[in-house]
Residue, then its C-alpha position, 0 to 999 in steps of 0.5 A: m579405112a586404115e587400122i592404126t595401132i599404137d602400142t602405148d607401152k612402147c610409145d614414149n611420145c617422142g613425136d618422130c612419127t608426127d613429124v613425118c606423117p604427110m596426112e597429119v593422121l598422127i598428132l601429139v595432143d597434150g604431149k600424147l600420141t593421138i590418131n587424128d583421122p584414120d580415114e586420111c591415112s595413105y598407108c605409106e608406113t613412113c611413121v612405122d619406119m620412123c618410130p624408134n620404138e617400133c610401136i606403130t602398126i598399120g593394117d586394113 
């Protein structure tokens, strides 16, 4: 299972990561970034690369 960490102090909920997540693990709920189902994460780190605020980390 992937451990996805979002630094909420840095995150401005722009949604850039949700747009590129192929597994739809990261979603916006009521305008706030939410982890939907971490078990589905493919560890591609596209969200990490896309985040303009460098607030997402993925580890195992």
